LOGU-499169 format. One record per residue (C-alpha): x, z, y; residue in three letters. Coordinates in Angstrom, 1 decimal, decimal comma. Example, Ala and Ser with C-alpha at 12.3 -4.5 7.8 and 13.67 -1.06 7.14 Angstrom:
2
<rec x="12,3" z="7,8" y="-4,5" zator="ALA"/>
<rec x="13,7" z="7,1" y="-1,1" zator="SER"/>
! end
This chain:
60
<rec x="177,7" z="-13,4" y="69,4" zator="MET"/>
<rec x="177,5" z="-16,5" y="71,9" zator="LYS"/>
<rec x="176,3" z="-16,4" y="75,5" zator="ARG"/>
<rec x="174,7" z="-20,0" y="75,9" zator="VAL"/>
<rec x="172,8" z="-22,4" y="78,6" zator="VAL"/>
<rec x="170,6" z="-24,2" y="77,3" zator="VAL"/>
<rec x="169,3" z="-27,6" y="79,4" zator="GLU"/>
<rec x="166,3" z="-29,0" y="78,0" zator="LEU"/>
<rec x="164,5" z="-32,2" y="78,9" zator="GLU"/>
<rec x="162,1" z="-31,6" y="81,9" zator="GLY"/>
<rec x="164,7" z="-29,9" y="83,9" zator="ASN"/>
<rec x="164,2" z="-26,4" y="82,3" zator="LEU"/>
<rec x="167,2" z="-24,1" y="82,2" zator="THR"/>
<rec x="167,5" z="-20,9" y="79,8" zator="PHE"/>
<rec x="170,5" z="-18,7" y="79,5" zator="CYS"/>
<rec x="171,3" z="-15,9" y="77,5" zator="GLY"/>
<rec x="172,2" z="-14,5" y="73,8" zator="ILE"/>
<rec x="172,2" z="-17,4" y="70,6" zator="ASP"/>
<rec x="170,3" z="-16,0" y="68,0" zator="LYS"/>
<rec x="170,9" z="-18,8" y="66,0" zator="GLY"/>
<rec x="168,2" z="-21,3" y="64,6" zator="GLU"/>
<rec x="164,8" z="-20,8" y="63,2" zator="ILE"/>
<rec x="162,2" z="-23,3" y="62,3" zator="GLU"/>
<rec x="158,2" z="-22,9" y="63,8" zator="ILE"/>
<rec x="155,6" z="-24,9" y="62,6" zator="GLU"/>
<rec x="158,3" z="-27,3" y="60,6" zator="GLY"/>
<rec x="160,3" z="-27,9" y="63,7" zator="LYS"/>
<rec x="163,9" z="-26,5" y="64,0" zator="VAL"/>
<rec x="164,9" z="-24,6" y="67,3" zator="GLY"/>
<rec x="167,4" z="-22,9" y="69,0" zator="LEU"/>
<rec x="166,2" z="-18,8" y="70,0" zator="LEU"/>
<rec x="168,2" z="-17,4" y="73,0" zator="VAL"/>
<rec x="167,2" z="-14,0" y="73,8" zator="GLU"/>
<rec x="167,1" z="-13,8" y="77,5" zator="THR"/>
<rec x="167,0" z="-10,1" y="78,0" zator="ASP"/>
<rec x="168,0" z="-7,9" y="75,5" zator="LYS"/>
<rec x="166,4" z="-4,7" y="77,2" zator="LYS"/>
<rec x="162,9" z="-5,8" y="76,7" zator="SER"/>
<rec x="163,6" z="-8,4" y="73,7" zator="GLY"/>
<rec x="162,2" z="-11,5" y="75,5" zator="LEU"/>
<rec x="163,6" z="-14,6" y="73,8" zator="LYS"/>
<rec x="162,9" z="-18,5" y="74,2" zator="ILE"/>
<rec x="162,5" z="-20,6" y="71,3" zator="TRP"/>
<rec x="164,1" z="-24,4" y="72,5" zator="CYS"/>
<rec x="163,3" z="-26,9" y="69,9" zator="PRO"/>
<rec x="166,1" z="-29,3" y="68,7" zator="LYS"/>
<rec x="164,4" z="-32,4" y="70,4" zator="GLU"/>
<rec x="164,1" z="-31,1" y="74,0" zator="MET"/>
<rec x="167,6" z="-30,0" y="73,8" zator="ILE"/>
<rec x="169,9" z="-32,1" y="76,4" zator="LYS"/>
<rec x="173,0" z="-30,0" y="76,5" zator="ASP"/>
<rec x="174,1" z="-26,5" y="75,3" zator="ILE"/>
<rec x="177,2" z="-24,8" y="77,1" zator="LEU"/>
<rec x="179,1" z="-22,2" y="75,6" zator="VAL"/>
<rec x="180,1" z="-19,3" y="77,8" zator="ILE"/>
<rec x="182,6" z="-16,7" y="75,6" zator="PRO"/>
<rec x="181,9" z="-13,3" y="76,5" zator="ILE"/>
<rec x="183,7" z="-10,3" y="74,6" zator="SER"/>
<rec x="182,7" z="-7,5" y="73,2" zator="GLU"/>
<rec x="183,8" z="-4,1" y="74,8" zator="VAL"/>
! end
């Protein structure tokens, strides 16, 4: 499990848990779970990603 901060073109930034890469409509992107309780996830197309910062977390 990785916590990430994903910076996109257009000054959009999302943080959450990296749920892996998936393909939607022929485009590959990173799925980020921003809220574990509700299960809200944001799909970030790879071509829009400017930077990814990985923030280590430990399982308790």
